[in-house]
N, C-alpha and C positions, 0 to 999 in steps of 0.2 A: 694308490699314489695319485691316480688321475683326480680322484675326489679332492685330495688335499690341494692339488694344483688349482682346481676350479674354485675351491673355497678361498684360497689366498688371493687368486686373481680377482675374484669378485670383490673381496674386501678392499684390495688396492684400488680397483677401478671406482668403487663406490666412494672411498675416502677422497680420491683425487677429484671426482666430480663435485662432491660437497665442498671441498676446499676451493675449487675454481669458482663455483657459484657464490660462495661467501665473499671471495676476493672481488668478484665482479660487482656484487651488490655494494660492497664497501666503496669501490671506485665510483660507481654511479652516484652513491649518496654524497661522496666528497666532491665530485665534479658537477653536482646538480646546480643549475643556474636559476 
């Protein structure tokens, strides 16, 4: 069970980080002066 929790947690954290980076990049591009 611990392994499953680690795998799911890693996927969630990885996905959240990628989503945040993509959003930040988009915001920087849109707000680029």
